[in-house]
VOBADREN-732603 format. One record per residue (C-alpha): residue number from 1; x, y, z. Coordinates in Angstrom, 3 decimals, always signed. Example, Ala and Ser with C-alpha at 12.3 -4.5 7.8 and 13.67 -1.06 7.14 Angstrom:
VOBADREN-732603
<keti><k>1</k><c1>+12.300</c1><c2>-4.500</c2><c3>+7.800</c3></keti>
<keti><k>2</k><c1>+13.670</c1><c2>-1.060</c2><c3>+7.140</c3></keti>
end
This chain:
VOBADREN-732603
<keti><k>1</k><c1>-18.744</c1><c2>-0.386</c2><c3>+15.463</c3></keti>
<keti><k>2</k><c1>-18.231</c1><c2>-0.443</c2><c3>+19.216</c3></keti>
<keti><k>3</k><c1>-14.693</c1><c2>+0.124</c2><c3>+20.434</c3></keti>
<keti><k>4</k><c1>-12.928</c1><c2>-1.894</c2><c3>+23.099</c3></keti>
<keti><k>5</k><c1>-10.049</c1><c2>-0.550</c2><c3>+25.122</c3></keti>
<keti><k>6</k><c1>-6.855</c1><c2>-2.588</c2><c3>+24.878</c3></keti>
<keti><k>7</k><c1>-3.933</c1><c2>-1.796</c2><c3>+27.158</c3></keti>
<keti><k>8</k><c1>-0.499</c1><c2>-2.970</c2><c3>+26.060</c3></keti>
<keti><k>9</k><c1>+2.959</c1><c2>-2.532</c2><c3>+27.512</c3></keti>
<keti><k>10</k><c1>+5.910</c1><c2>-1.866</c2><c3>+25.234</c3></keti>
<keti><k>11</k><c1>+9.411</c1><c2>-0.539</c2><c3>+25.816</c3></keti>
<keti><k>12</k><c1>+9.969</c1><c2>+3.197</c2><c3>+25.454</c3></keti>
<keti><k>13</k><c1>+11.717</c1><c2>+2.957</c2><c3>+22.085</c3></keti>
<keti><k>14</k><c1>+8.753</c1><c2>+1.027</c2><c3>+20.623</c3></keti>
<keti><k>15</k><c1>+6.308</c1><c2>+3.569</c2><c3>+22.046</c3></keti>
<keti><k>16</k><c1>+8.379</c1><c2>+6.433</c2><c3>+20.615</c3></keti>
<keti><k>17</k><c1>+8.491</c1><c2>+4.733</c2><c3>+17.200</c3></keti>
<keti><k>18</k><c1>+4.703</c1><c2>+4.221</c2><c3>+17.269</c3></keti>
<keti><k>19</k><c1>+4.133</c1><c2>+7.891</c2><c3>+18.160</c3></keti>
<keti><k>20</k><c1>+6.557</c1><c2>+9.084</c2><c3>+15.476</c3></keti>
<keti><k>21</k><c1>+5.106</c1><c2>+6.853</c2><c3>+12.710</c3></keti>
<keti><k>22</k><c1>+1.526</c1><c2>+7.757</c2><c3>+13.648</c3></keti>
<keti><k>23</k><c1>+2.404</c1><c2>+11.457</c2><c3>+13.548</c3></keti>
<keti><k>24</k><c1>+4.114</c1><c2>+11.044</c2><c3>+10.143</c3></keti>
<keti><k>25</k><c1>+0.897</c1><c2>+9.530</c2><c3>+8.804</c3></keti>
<keti><k>26</k><c1>-1.350</c1><c2>+12.112</c2><c3>+10.436</c3></keti>
<keti><k>27</k><c1>-2.991</c1><c2>+9.484</c2><c3>+12.666</c3></keti>
<keti><k>28</k><c1>-3.512</c1><c2>+9.022</c2><c3>+16.356</c3></keti>
<keti><k>29</k><c1>-1.446</c1><c2>+6.244</c2><c3>+17.923</c3></keti>
<keti><k>30</k><c1>-4.696</c1><c2>+4.317</c2><c3>+18.490</c3></keti>
<keti><k>31</k><c1>-5.686</c1><c2>+4.574</c2><c3>+14.826</c3></keti>
<keti><k>32</k><c1>-2.156</c1><c2>+3.735</c2><c3>+13.653</c3></keti>
<keti><k>33</k><c1>-2.033</c1><c2>+0.550</c2><c3>+15.729</c3></keti>
<keti><k>34</k><c1>-5.585</c1><c2>-0.379</c2><c3>+14.706</c3></keti>
<keti><k>35</k><c1>-4.607</c1><c2>-0.082</c2><c3>+11.034</c3></keti>
<keti><k>36</k><c1>-1.430</c1><c2>-2.125</c2><c3>+11.576</c3></keti>
<keti><k>37</k><c1>-3.406</c1><c2>-4.956</c2><c3>+13.160</c3></keti>
<keti><k>38</k><c1>-6.049</c1><c2>-4.894</c2><c3>+10.426</c3></keti>
<keti><k>39</k><c1>-3.350</c1><c2>-4.899</c2><c3>+7.765</c3></keti>
<keti><k>40</k><c1>-1.473</c1><c2>-7.747</c2><c3>+9.418</c3></keti>
<keti><k>41</k><c1>-4.602</c1><c2>-9.831</c2><c3>+9.860</c3></keti>
<keti><k>42</k><c1>-5.780</c1><c2>-9.226</c2><c3>+6.300</c3></keti>
<keti><k>43</k><c1>-3.252</c1><c2>-8.391</c2><c3>+3.619</c3></keti>
<keti><k>44</k><c1>-0.182</c1><c2>-10.004</c2><c3>+5.112</c3></keti>
<keti><k>45</k><c1>-2.074</c1><c2>-13.191</c2><c3>+5.920</c3></keti>
<keti><k>46</k><c1>-3.548</c1><c2>-13.296</c2><c3>+2.431</c3></keti>
<keti><k>47</k><c1>-0.148</c1><c2>-12.660</c2><c3>+0.845</c3></keti>
<keti><k>48</k><c1>+1.356</c1><c2>-15.510</c2><c3>+2.857</c3></keti>
<keti><k>49</k><c1>-1.364</c1><c2>-17.945</c2><c3>+1.786</c3></keti>
<keti><k>50</k><c1>-0.994</c1><c2>-16.926</c2><c3>-1.861</c3></keti>
<keti><k>51</k><c1>+2.799</c1><c2>-17.308</c2><c3>-1.706</c3></keti>
<keti><k>52</k><c1>+2.487</c1><c2>-20.722</c2><c3>-0.060</c3></keti>
<keti><k>53</k><c1>-0.019</c1><c2>-21.874</c2><c3>-2.694</c3></keti>
<keti><k>54</k><c1>+2.280</c1><c2>-20.660</c2><c3>-5.471</c3></keti>
<keti><k>55</k><c1>+5.245</c1><c2>-22.470</c2><c3>-3.901</c3></keti>
<keti><k>56</k><c1>+3.280</c1><c2>-25.709</c2><c3>-3.633</c3></keti>
<keti><k>57</k><c1>+2.131</c1><c2>-25.368</c2><c3>-7.236</c3></keti>
<keti><k>58</k><c1>+5.656</c1><c2>-24.708</c2><c3>-8.512</c3></keti>
<keti><k>59</k><c1>+7.211</c1><c2>-27.616</c2><c3>-6.638</c3></keti>
<keti><k>60</k><c1>+4.350</c1><c2>-30.148</c2><c3>-6.798</c3></keti>
<keti><k>61</k><c1>+6.321</c1><c2>-32.447</c2><c3>-9.110</c3></keti>
<keti><k>62</k><c1>+9.398</c1><c2>-32.256</c2><c3>-6.863</c3></keti>
<keti><k>63</k><c1>+7.313</c1><c2>-33.274</c2><c3>-3.845</c3></keti>
<keti><k>64</k><c1>+5.695</c1><c2>-36.057</c2><c3>-5.852</c3></keti>
<keti><k>65</k><c1>+9.087</c1><c2>-37.383</c2><c3>-6.953</c3></keti>
<keti><k>66</k><c1>+10.579</c1><c2>-37.123</c2><c3>-3.491</c3></keti>
<keti><k>67</k><c1>+7.709</c1><c2>-38.608</c2><c3>-1.521</c3></keti>
<keti><k>68</k><c1>+6.167</c1><c2>-40.832</c2><c3>-4.187</c3></keti>
<keti><k>69</k><c1>+2.690</c1><c2>-39.415</c2><c3>-3.719</c3></keti>
<keti><k>70</k><c1>+0.439</c1><c2>-37.952</c2><c3>-6.349</c3></keti>
<keti><k>71</k><c1>+0.205</c1><c2>-34.220</c2><c3>-5.659</c3></keti>
<keti><k>72</k><c1>-3.358</c1><c2>-32.887</c2><c3>-5.365</c3></keti>
<keti><k>73</k><c1>-4.492</c1><c2>-30.562</c2><c3>-8.129</c3></keti>
<keti><k>74</k><c1>-4.329</c1><c2>-26.851</c2><c3>-7.352</c3></keti>
<keti><k>75</k><c1>-7.670</c1><c2>-24.995</c2><c3>-7.386</c3></keti>
<keti><k>76</k><c1>-8.441</c1><c2>-22.999</c2><c3>-10.529</c3></keti>
<keti><k>77</k><c1>-8.484</c1><c2>-19.756</c2><c3>-8.523</c3></keti>
<keti><k>78</k><c1>-7.202</c1><c2>-19.588</c2><c3>-4.926</c3></keti>
<keti><k>79</k><c1>-9.597</c1><c2>-17.785</c2><c3>-2.575</c3></keti>
<keti><k>80</k><c1>-9.018</c1><c2>-14.065</c2><c3>-2.391</c3></keti>
<keti><k>81</k><c1>-6.526</c1><c2>-13.767</c2><c3>-5.202</c3></keti>
<keti><k>82</k><c1>-5.735</c1><c2>-14.317</c2><c3>-8.804</c3></keti>
<keti><k>83</k><c1>-4.686</c1><c2>-17.771</c2><c3>-9.805</c3></keti>
<keti><k>84</k><c1>-4.135</c1><c2>-19.943</c2><c3>-12.803</c3></keti>
<keti><k>85</k><c1>-6.756</c1><c2>-20.139</c2><c3>-15.486</c3></keti>
<keti><k>86</k><c1>-9.015</c1><c2>-23.163</c2><c3>-15.229</c3></keti>
<keti><k>87</k><c1>-7.570</c1><c2>-25.871</c2><c3>-17.433</c3></keti>
<keti><k>88</k><c1>-4.022</c1><c2>-24.484</c2><c3>-17.353</c3></keti>
<keti><k>89</k><c1>-1.388</c1><c2>-27.141</c2><c3>-16.926</c3></keti>
<keti><k>90</k><c1>+0.613</c1><c2>-27.425</c2><c3>-13.722</c3></keti>
<keti><k>91</k><c1>+3.223</c1><c2>-24.707</c2><c3>-13.455</c3></keti>
<keti><k>92</k><c1>+1.589</c1><c2>-22.468</c2><c3>-16.042</c3></keti>
<keti><k>93</k><c1>+0.713</c1><c2>-18.945</c2><c3>-14.977</c3></keti>
<keti><k>94</k><c1>-2.670</c1><c2>-17.421</c2><c3>-15.720</c3></keti>
<keti><k>95</k><c1>-1.696</c1><c2>-14.632</c2><c3>-18.044</c3></keti>
<keti><k>96</k><c1>+1.601</c1><c2>-15.412</c2><c3>-19.671</c3></keti>
<keti><k>97</k><c1>+1.485</c1><c2>-19.099</c2><c3>-20.524</c3></keti>
<keti><k>98</k><c1>+5.090</c1><c2>-19.335</c2><c3>-19.288</c3></keti>
<keti><k>99</k><c1>+6.154</c1><c2>-22.477</c2><c3>-17.519</c3></keti>
<keti><k>100</k><c1>+7.164</c1><c2>-21.826</c2><c3>-13.921</c3></keti>
<keti><k>101</k><c1>+7.704</c1><c2>-25.367</c2><c3>-12.664</c3></keti>
<keti><k>102</k><c1>+11.306</c1><c2>-26.211</c2><c3>-11.881</c3></keti>
<keti><k>103</k><c1>+12.972</c1><c2>-29.564</c2><c3>-12.089</c3></keti>
<keti><k>104</k><c1>+14.266</c1><c2>-31.355</c2><c3>-9.038</c3></keti>
<keti><k>105</k><c1>+17.860</c1><c2>-30.772</c2><c3>-10.159</c3></keti>
<keti><k>106</k><c1>+17.214</c1><c2>-27.039</c2><c3>-10.583</c3></keti>
<keti><k>107</k><c1>+15.536</c1><c2>-26.765</c2><c3>-7.184</c3></keti>
<keti><k>108</k><c1>+18.392</c1><c2>-28.591</c2><c3>-5.469</c3></keti>
<keti><k>109</k><c1>+20.995</c1><c2>-26.493</c2><c3>-7.265</c3></keti>
<keti><k>110</k><c1>+19.518</c1><c2>-23.297</c2><c3>-5.797</c3></keti>
<keti><k>111</k><c1>+19.978</c1><c2>-24.297</c2><c3>-2.179</c3></keti>
end
Protein backbone atom coordinates (compact mmCIF):
# COMPACT_ATOMS: atom_id res chain seq x y z
CA UNK A 1 0.00 0.00 0.00
CA UNK A 2 1.34 3.42 -0.91
CA UNK A 3 2.14 5.74 1.98
CA UNK A 4 1.19 9.39 2.21
CA UNK A 5 3.04 11.86 4.36
CA UNK A 6 0.89 13.63 6.94
CA UNK A 7 2.33 16.52 8.93
CA UNK A 8 0.64 17.39 12.21
CA UNK A 9 1.41 19.91 14.92
CA UNK A 10 1.00 18.97 18.56
CA UNK A 11 2.25 20.48 21.80
CA UNK A 12 5.53 19.19 23.20
CA UNK A 13 3.94 17.12 25.97
CA UNK A 14 1.76 15.28 23.41
CA UNK A 15 4.78 14.65 21.19
CA UNK A 16 6.77 13.36 24.17
CA UNK A 17 3.90 11.05 25.17
CA UNK A 18 3.66 9.72 21.60
CA UNK A 19 7.42 9.05 21.50
CA UNK A 20 7.37 7.37 24.92
CA UNK A 21 4.34 5.15 24.15
CA UNK A 22 5.72 4.17 20.74
CA UNK A 23 9.06 3.25 22.33
CA UNK A 24 7.29 1.19 25.04
CA UNK A 25 5.56 -0.78 22.29
CA UNK A 26 8.68 -1.16 20.18
CA UNK A 27 7.19 0.91 17.34
CA UNK A 28 8.19 3.99 15.44
CA UNK A 29 6.11 7.08 16.18
CA UNK A 30 4.72 6.84 12.63
CA UNK A 31 3.63 3.23 13.11
CA UNK A 32 2.21 3.97 16.58
CA UNK A 33 0.05 6.82 15.29
CA UNK A 34 -1.00 4.78 12.24
CA UNK A 35 -2.17 1.97 14.52
CA UNK A 36 -4.03 4.40 16.80
CA UNK A 37 -5.93 5.86 13.85
CA UNK A 38 -6.77 2.42 12.46
CA UNK A 39 -7.93 1.27 15.88
CA UNK A 40 -10.04 4.38 16.40
CA UNK A 41 -11.62 4.14 12.98
CA UNK A 42 -12.35 0.43 13.32
CA UNK A 43 -12.74 -1.08 16.76
CA UNK A 44 -13.83 1.98 18.68
CA UNK A 45 -16.36 2.93 16.02
CA UNK A 46 -17.70 -0.62 15.93
CA UNK A 47 -17.90 -0.77 19.73
CA UNK A 48 -19.85 2.49 19.78
CA UNK A 49 -22.36 1.25 17.21
CA UNK A 50 -22.82 -2.03 19.07
CA UNK A 51 -23.32 -0.21 22.39
CA UNK A 52 -25.83 2.17 20.81
CA UNK A 53 -27.76 -0.73 19.26
CA UNK A 54 -27.82 -2.54 22.60
CA UNK A 55 -29.06 0.61 24.36
CA UNK A 56 -31.84 1.08 21.82
CA UNK A 57 -32.83 -2.57 22.15
CA UNK A 58 -32.90 -2.41 25.96
CA UNK A 59 -34.96 0.77 26.10
CA UNK A 60 -37.20 0.27 23.04
CA UNK A 61 -40.31 -0.13 25.21
CA UNK A 62 -39.45 2.99 27.23
CA UNK A 63 -39.13 5.03 24.03
CA UNK A 64 -42.37 3.56 22.72
CA UNK A 65 -44.20 4.45 25.93
CA UNK A 66 -42.72 7.93 26.09
CA UNK A 67 -43.19 8.90 22.46
CA UNK A 68 -46.17 6.72 21.57
CA UNK A 69 -44.50 5.22 18.53
CA UNK A 70 -44.02 1.58 17.74
CA UNK A 71 -40.30 0.86 18.03
CA UNK A 72 -38.76 -0.80 14.96
CA UNK A 73 -37.60 -4.37 15.40
CA UNK A 74 -33.89 -4.85 16.02
CA UNK A 75 -32.01 -6.86 13.37
CA UNK A 76 -31.31 -10.51 14.22
CA UNK A 77 -27.55 -9.87 14.11
CA UNK A 78 -26.10 -6.34 14.00
CA UNK A 79 -23.42 -5.91 11.34
CA UNK A 80 -19.94 -6.73 12.55
CA UNK A 81 -20.87 -8.19 15.90
CA UNK A 82 -22.79 -10.75 17.82
CA UNK A 83 -26.41 -10.04 18.43
CA UNK A 84 -29.59 -11.66 19.58
CA UNK A 85 -30.65 -14.96 18.13
CA UNK A 86 -33.22 -14.69 15.37
CA UNK A 87 -36.63 -15.09 16.94
CA UNK A 88 -35.52 -14.00 20.42
CA UNK A 89 -37.95 -11.69 22.12
CA UNK A 90 -37.11 -8.05 22.71
CA UNK A 91 -34.64 -7.63 25.54
CA UNK A 92 -33.46 -11.23 25.45
CA UNK A 93 -29.76 -11.83 24.98
CA UNK A 94 -28.45 -14.35 22.49
CA UNK A 95 -26.81 -16.84 24.78
CA UNK A 96 -28.33 -16.61 28.21
CA UNK A 97 -32.05 -16.18 27.67
CA UNK A 98 -31.99 -13.56 30.45
CA UNK A 99 -34.28 -10.60 30.14
CA UNK A 100 -32.37 -7.33 29.88
CA UNK A 101 -35.19 -4.89 29.19
CA UNK A 102 -35.87 -2.46 32.01
CA UNK A 103 -39.14 -0.86 32.92
CA UNK A 104 -39.71 2.85 32.63
CA UNK A 105 -39.79 3.19 36.42
CA UNK A 106 -36.47 1.35 36.74
CA UNK A 107 -34.83 3.46 34.04
CA UNK A 108 -36.02 6.69 35.64
CA UNK A 109 -34.91 5.56 39.09
CA UNK A 110 -31.32 5.16 37.86
CA UNK A 111 -30.90 8.75 36.76
